[in-house]
N, C-alpha and C positions, 0 to 999 in steps of 0.2 A: 399312581406310581412316583409322582413328583414329590421327593422330600429334601430336607436340607438337615444337616448337622450343624449345630452351632456350637462353638468352643466358647465356653464362658471365661476362661482363664488359661494363662499361659503356665500356670503353676499347678503342679499336681495337688489335688484336694485332698484333704486327711478324712480319714475316718470318722474324726470328730467333727469335722466341718460339715459332713453328710450328716451326721446324726442332729446336729442344729438345724439344719435344711428340712430334715425329715420332721423334727417337732413343731417349725414353723408351719409345714403344710398339714399336717394333723390337726393343729389349732386352728388354722383358718378353716378345716374341713366341719370342726365342731362349731364355729360361730359366723362364718359366712352364710348369707342367705342361698347363695346359689351354688354351695358346694356339699357335698355327702361322702360318707365312706361306703364303698361299693364292696370292697373284699377288706375284712379286717383281720389280721394277724401281725405277729411280730415279724415272721420270715417273710411274708408277702401279704402287700397292701395295695389297693387299688382306691385312689381318691378322684372324684369327679369335683374340678374346681372351675366354675363357669365352662367354658368350652374346651378346657384342658383335662384330658386324662392323666394322671400321674400313677405309674407303677413304681412302687418300693420294694427292694429285693435284697434280702440279708441272708449270710449264712445259716444253717446249712443249706437252704432252699437255693441260694445261688453260692457262687464261690469268692464273692466280694459284696460289698455294699454298693447297691445300684439305685440311681433315681430317673426313671425316663419320662418324659412330659411328651405328649402327642397333643397336637390341637388339629382341628380340621382345616384343610386348605382350601376346599371348595364346598360351595353350596349350592346344588343344582335343581330345576324343576325338570319335570317329564320333557317340556318342550324344549330344553337344551340338549336333549340326547336326540340323534337322528333315529328315530323309531320308524318302522313301516307303517303305512296306513293300516295294514291288517292288525298290526299288534296294538295299534291306537285305538282302533275300533273294539278291540277284544278287552282293553283297560276299561273301555267307556261301557260295555256292557257287562255281564254277570262275569267276574272272575273267580274261578274254583281254587287256583292256586298259581303262585309263580316261584319259582326256584333260581335262585341267584348265586352263581357260582364262580369262583376265580381266585387267583392267588392273592396274599397278602398286598394291599396296597394299589389294587386293581380297581377300585371305586365299589365295591359291593354295597358297603354301607351308606355311601352317598346316593347311590341308584335306589337303594331300600328305602331311605328318607324320603327322598323325590316320590316313590310311589305312594308311601304313608300319606304324604300330604296332598297328592294328586286325589286319592279317595277322601282325605278328610273335607277338602275343597269340594268335594260333591256332596257333602251333606252326611258322609258315612262316620261311624263311630269306629276310631281305629285306635288299638293298643299295639304296644310292641313286648316283646321278650327278648330281653338282650342282658349279656353280661360280659362287659360293664355296660351299663345304660350310658351311652354316650352318642346316639343317633342325634343330630342336630334338625329335631322336629319342632314344630309349634306346639305352645303349652297345651293345646287342646286334645293332643295325642299322649295319652299317659303311656308311660315306659315303666313296665314291669320286670325284675330282676328275680333271681330264683328263690322262691318262696320256702323258706326253711331248709335252704341248701339245695334244692332240687327244680327243675324246670317241670317235672311231672307235677307237681305241687301247683305250681304257677298255672300250668294247663288246665288243672281242675279247677281253680279260681275264675280263670277266663272263660270258662263253661257256664260258671254262674253270672258272670259279669255280662256274656253274650254280646261281644263286639261285631259290628260288621265285618271288619278285617283285623288280623292279627298278623304283625310283621315280626 
């Protein structure tokens, strides 16, 4: 839950200036190797640019033009968490399912990435289903988005791929 808002200017930015920034972001998403458009639309877009998730909102979806950039502030392993020995043993054996719940900013995604990398390090095939695809995981873990707009379609694909674990 530790975050910081960063003021980039003392002057109020204009809609025209925001549109220039949006164009630069979308151009980067097309041409940079570590970037892609996760959600594409004029009124709402999500771009993953390196480790930054960029949400772009315009009316009528939002009441004004807005660009929000979020980047991860922590990368942890399971060893960084103070897990009980019983839970550690449970992760080392057969794991049938783990539910991670909590409010925004509480570390759910960070913990999920730690779990995914724990299983990958044990030689397991791990895939993720997420929107946007922004878990900070090793390249060996494939991150899936909605297939044809639906996680149901993604789940169908995962049944064919047959990973050991899906996060």
